[in-house]
matplotlib code that plots the C-alpha trace (Angstrom):
import matplotlib.pyplot as plt

x = [102.3, 103.3, 104.2, 101.7, 98.9, 100.0, 100.0, 96.5, 95.3, 96.8, 95.1, 91.8, 92.1, 92.8, 96.6, 98.8, 102.4, 104.2, 107.7, 110.2, 113.4, 116.3, 115.2, 111.7, 108.5, 106.8, 103.0, 100.7, 97.2, 94.6, 92.5, 94.9, 97.9, 100.2, 103.0, 104.9, 107.8, 107.3, 110.4, 111.0, 111.0, 108.9, 107.6, 106.8, 106.6, 103.3, 104.7, 105.8, 102.4, 100.8, 103.1, 102.6, 98.8, 99.0, 101.1, 98.7, 95.6, 94.0, 92.8, 95.0, 94.4]
y = [111.9, 108.9, 105.7, 103.7, 106.1, 105.8, 102.0, 102.0, 104.2, 101.8, 98.8, 100.7, 101.1, 97.4, 97.6, 94.8, 94.4, 92.6, 92.4, 94.0, 95.5, 96.6, 100.3, 100.2, 98.2, 97.4, 97.8, 96.7, 98.0, 95.2, 97.2, 98.5, 96.2, 99.2, 99.2, 101.8, 101.7, 103.1, 104.2, 103.0, 106.4, 107.4, 110.4, 110.5, 113.9, 115.0, 115.4, 111.7, 110.6, 112.4, 110.7, 107.2, 107.6, 108.8, 105.8, 103.4, 105.1, 105.8, 109.0, 111.0, 110.8]
z = [105.5, 107.7, 105.8, 107.8, 106.8, 103.1, 103.4, 104.9, 102.0, 99.5, 101.1, 101.2, 97.4, 96.7, 96.4, 97.7, 98.6, 95.8, 97.3, 99.6, 98.2, 100.3, 100.6, 99.0, 99.1, 95.7, 95.7, 92.9, 92.2, 92.2, 89.8, 87.1, 87.7, 87.9, 90.4, 92.5, 94.9, 98.4, 100.3, 103.8, 105.5, 108.5, 106.6, 102.9, 101.2, 99.9, 96.3, 96.4, 97.8, 94.9, 92.4, 93.9, 93.8, 90.2, 89.2, 90.9, 89.5, 92.9, 94.4, 96.7, 100.5]

ax = plt.figure().add_subplot(projection="3d")
ax.plot(x, y, z, "-o")
ax.set_aspect("equal")
plt.show()
């Protein structure tokens, strides 16, 4: 999955960008308050997308 598509999915489910690290972006769920780090790669593997969505408590795309 493309990173921009994942970010669009996160925004759709009320997640927001908390901060930018050197290699990762930290996103926080507006509903649960859980956070997850998103790597700055063009493509993000499906297993990682699944784990990120599970951490944030949102459905998979």
